[in-house]
C-alpha positions in Angstrom: 26.3 10.7 -7.3 28.1 13.7 -8.9 29.4 14.9 -5.5 32.7 13.5 -4.1 31.0 11.4 -1.4 32.1 7.8 -1.7 30.4 6.7 1.5 26.9 7.5 0.3 27.7 5.9 -3.0 28.7 2.7 -1.2 25.5 2.7 0.8 23.4 3.1 -2.4 25.4 0.2 -4.0 24.6 -2.0 -1.0 20.9 -1.2 -1.3 21.0 -2.0 -5.0 22.8 -5.3 -4.5 20.4 -6.4 -1.7 17.3 -5.5 -3.7 18.8 -7.2 -6.8 19.4 -10.4 -4.8 16.0 -10.3 -3.3 14.4 -10.0 -6.7 15.9 -13.3 -7.7 19.3 -12.4 -9.3 21.7 -15.2 -9.8 25.0 -15.3 -7.8 27.0 -15.1 -11.0 25.3 -11.9 -12.0 25.8 -10.5 -8.5 29.5 -11.4 -8.7 29.9 -9.6 -12.0 28.1 -6.5 -10.7 30.0 -6.6 -7.4 33.3 -7.0 -9.3 32.6 -4.0 -11.4 31.6 -1.8 -8.4 34.7 -2.9 -6.6 36.9 -1.9 -9.5 35.1 1.5 -9.7 35.7 1.9 -5.9 39.4 1.2 -6.3 39.7 3.8 -9.0 37.8 6.3 -6.9 40.4 5.7 -4.1 43.5 5.8 -6.3 42.6 9.0 -8.2 41.6 11.0 -5.1 44.6 12.2 -2.9 42.5 12.9 0.2 41.0 9.3 0.0 44.5 7.8 -0.2 45.5 10.0 2.9 42.5 8.7 4.8 43.3 5.1 3.8 46.9 5.5 5.1 45.5 7.0 8.3 43.2 4.0 8.7 46.1 1.6 8.4 48.0 3.3 11.2 45.8 6.0 12.8 48.3 6.8 15.7 51.0 7.6 13.2 48.8 10.2 11.7 47.2 11.4 14.9 47.9 15.0 14.2 46.2 15.2 10.8 44.2 12.6 8.9 44.0 10.1 11.9 43.0 12.7 14.5 39.3 11.9 14.5 39.7 8.1 14.8 42.4 8.4 17.5 40.2 10.6 19.7 37.2 8.3 19.0 39.2 5.3 20.3 40.3 7.3 23.3 36.7 8.1 24.1 35.5 4.5 23.8 38.5 3.1 25.7 37.9 5.5 28.6 34.3 4.5 28.9 35.1 0.9 30.1 32.1 -1.4 30.8 29.7 1.0 32.5 30.9 4.3 31.2 31.8 7.7 32.8 28.1 8.5 33.4 25.5 10.2 31.3 26.6 13.7 30.1 29.9 13.3 31.9 32.1 12.6 28.9 35.2 14.8 28.4 36.2 13.9 24.8 33.2 15.6 23.3 34.0 19.0 24.9 37.4 19.8 23.5 38.9 16.8 21.6 36.5 14.7 19.6 35.4 16.3 16.3 31.7 16.1 15.4 30.6 14.4 18.6 27.0 15.1 17.8 26.8 13.5 14.3 29.5 11.3 12.8 31.1 10.3 16.1 28.1 10.1 18.4 28.7 6.4 18.9 32.0 7.3 20.6 30.2 9.6 23.0 27.8 6.7 23.8 30.8 4.4 24.5 32.4 7.0 26.8 29.4 7.9 28.8 27.4 4.6 28.8 30.3 2.2 28.3 30.2 -1.3 26.8 26.6 -1.7 28.1 25.4 1.3 26.2 27.1 0.4 22.9 25.8 -3.1 23.1 22.3 -1.8 23.6 22.6 0.3 20.5 23.9 -2.6 18.4 21.1 -4.9 19.8 18.5 -2.3 18.9 19.7 -2.1 15.3 19.7 -5.9 15.3 16.1 -6.1 16.4 15.2 -3.5 13.7 17.0 -5.6 11.1 15.1 -8.7 12.2 11.6 -7.1 12.3 12.1 -5.1 9.1 13.3 -8.1 7.1 10.5 -10.2 8.5 7.9 -7.6 7.6 9.4 -7.2 4.1 9.4 -11.0 3.4 5.8 -11.5 4.6 4.1 -8.8 2.5 1.7 -10.1 -0.2 3.1 -8.3 -3.2 6.6 -8.3 -4.8 7.0 -4.6 -4.9 6.3 -4.2 -1.2 8.9 -6.9 -0.5 11.6 -5.3 -2.5 10.8 -1.8 -1.2 11.0 -3.1 2.4 14.3 -4.9 1.8 15.8 -1.7 0.3 14.7 0.5 3.2 15.9 -1.8 5.9 19.2 -2.4 4.1 19.8 1.4 3.8 19.3 2.0 7.5 21.4 -1.0 8.7 24.2 -0.4 6.3 24.5 3.3 7.5 24.6 2.1 11.1 27.3 -0.5 10.3 29.4 2.1 8.5 29.1 4.6 11.3 30.0 2.1 14.0 32.8 0.6 12.0 34.4 4.0 11.4 34.1 4.9 15.1 35.9 1.8 16.2 38.4 2.0 13.3 37.3 -1.0 11.3 36.7 1.1 8.2 38.3 4.4 7.0 36.6 7.6 8.1 33.5 8.5 6.1 30.8 11.0 6.8 28.0 8.6 7.4 25.6 9.5 10.3 24.2 7.0 12.8 20.5 6.6 12.0 18.0 7.9 14.7 20.9 9.0 17.0 23.2 11.4 15.1 22.1 15.1 14.9 21.0 16.3 11.5 17.9 17.6 9.8 17.8 15.9 6.4 19.2 12.6 7.7 16.6 12.1 10.5 13.7 13.3 8.3 14.6 10.9 5.5 15.1 8.0 8.0 11.8 8.7 9.7 10.0 8.8 6.4 11.6 5.5 5.5 10.5 3.9 8.7 7.0 5.2 8.2 6.9 3.5 4.8 8.3 0.3 6.4 5.6 0.4 9.1 2.9 0.8 6.5 4.3 -2.2 4.7 4.3 -4.3 7.9 0.5 -3.8 8.2 0.0 -6.1 5.3 2.5 -8.7 6.4 1.0 -12.2 6.6 -2.3 -11.1 4.9 -1.6 -13.7 2.2 0.4 -16.9 2.2 3.3 -16.7 -0.3 5.3 -19.6 -1.4 8.6 -18.9 -3.1 10.1 -21.3 -5.6 13.7 -20.4 -5.9 14.3 -23.0 -8.6 11.8 -21.4 -10.9 12.4 -17.9 -9.5 8.7 -17.5 -9.3 6.1 -16.7 -6.7 3.1 -18.7 -6.0 0.4 -16.9 -4.1 -2.5 -18.4 -2.3 -5.1 -15.7 -1.8 -7.8 -15.9 0.8 -11.3 -16.5 -0.4 -13.6 -13.5 -0.4 -17.0 -13.9 1.2 -19.8 -14.4 -1.2 -22.2 -11.5 -1.5 -25.9 -12.0 -0.9 -27.9 -12.6 -4.1 -29.8 -9.3 -3.8 -26.6 -7.3 -3.3 -25.0 -9.0 -6.3 -28.1 -8.3 -8.3 -28.0 -4.6 -7.5 -24.5 -4.2 -9.0 -25.5 -5.7 -12.3 
């Protein structure tokens, strides 16, 4: 948090808000926290000249195509040249001389150029399936901690993917957020794989107990399965 990396801070705030909401926070509390975080974000933009420059480039990237908007413009060229079916696997030209960081931050633009609309939709659908299965697994675990942990993990992965894709297609200002599972990077892929491993472990216990959630009382009512009665001689041996 001490580093000048606003993108990662926004991802962490999104994880915090989602876990806070899943834990039973009231909408008014979330609105107060969200308003405070929004104010802090505005201050972080205003008092950082390079962030203001990126914001101006986001508003009109082609006007700043030689400096702050260069990455986004080249990314849009790559996606636009891909069309519906793409140029063909490993036949993209933008990644060779023009598009910066085609292996990490702008890998989605390479997918759009080489595999076209079909390839980009496949990536989006894959993340959508991951969101559905991860959220389902988190909501069906028997304990509260596992549920909140699963919600936080799946939120972190999906928010990173949304940020990366939005930057590539110029919906959000440029930020250095990698695309999970696809972007090149040691620490990013290792942490993501660890997170998915924890989520898979959580999913093993999904549905083992029936959980009823009472949102009015913000409580959890759990119906546990009955354990088999031990034979009398076995019970006697443990006394």
